C-alpha positions as CSV (number, residue, x, y, z in Angstrom):
1,M,26.7,18.9,3.2
2,V,27.6,22.4,4.2
3,E,27.2,23.6,0.6
4,C,23.6,22.2,0.5
5,I,22.8,23.3,3.8
6,R,23.5,26.7,2.6
7,L,21.0,26.4,-0.6
8,L,18.0,26.5,2.3
9,P,16.3,29.8,2.8
10,I,18.0,31.9,6.0
11,G,15.1,31.1,8.7
12,Y,14.8,27.4,8.0
13,R,19.2,26.9,7.9
14,T,19.2,29.2,11.1
15,V,16.8,26.9,13.0
16,L,18.5,24.1,11.2
17,N,22.1,25.0,12.5
18,L,20.7,26.0,16.0
19,Y,18.6,23.0,16.9
20,A,20.7,20.0,15.2
21,I,24.4,21.2,15.1
22,E,24.5,24.0,18.3
23,G,22.0,21.7,20.4
24,Y,19.5,24.4,21.4
25,S,16.1,23.7,22.3
26,H,12.9,25.1,20.1
27,K,12.0,27.0,23.2
28,E,15.6,28.7,23.3
29,I,15.5,29.1,19.7
30,A,12.2,31.0,19.8
31,N,13.7,33.2,22.4
32,I,16.8,34.0,20.4
33,L,15.2,34.4,17.1
34,E,11.8,36.1,18.9
35,I,9.6,33.8,16.9
36,E,7.0,31.0,18.4
37,E,8.2,28.0,19.3
38,S,6.1,26.1,17.3
39,T,7.6,28.1,14.1
40,S,10.8,26.9,15.2
41,R,9.6,23.5,15.3
42,S,7.8,23.8,11.9
43,Q,11.0,25.4,10.4
44,Y,13.2,22.7,11.6
45,T,10.8,19.9,9.9
46,R,10.6,22.0,6.6
47,A,14.3,22.3,6.7
48,K,14.9,18.7,7.0
49,M,12.5,18.1,4.2
50,M,14.1,20.6,1.9
51,L,17.5,19.6,2.8
52,E,16.7,15.7,1.7
53,D,15.1,17.1,-1.5
54,I,18.4,19.0,-2.2
55,L,20.6,16.2,-1.5
56,V,18.6,13.5,-3.6
57,K,18.7,16.2,-6.1
58,K,22.1,16.4,-6.1
59,S,22.9,12.6,-6.0
60,I,24.4,12.5,-2.3
61,M,21.1,10.4,-1.1
62,Q,18.8,8.0,-2.3
63,P,15.0,8.9,-2.1
64,K,13.0,7.3,0.5
65,K,10.7,4.5,-0.4
66,E,7.3,5.4,-0.5
67,K,4.9,4.4,2.1
68,S,2.4,2.1,1.5
69,K,-0.9,3.8,0.6
70,W,-2.8,0.7,1.9
71,L,-2.5,2.2,5.5
72,V,-4.4,5.4,4.6
73,P,-8.0,5.9,6.0
74,V,-10.5,5.9,3.4
75,N,-11.8,9.3,4.9
76,G,-8.2,10.6,5.2
């Protein structure tokens, strides 16, 4: 798992570590890294998605089943 986390871009990896492992809030991370709080949130979300993709590619994790498309609005 640690090796897979190391494959993430530095910004994603830093936010992931600070939030998920160290327990900092996104507000605290924003102050520490001098970024917007929304940037911290989006980098964390992207880090989780990228990490999931890495874990699936390395056969450490099974891919999530795709959500049913019948619930998607016609205009959306």
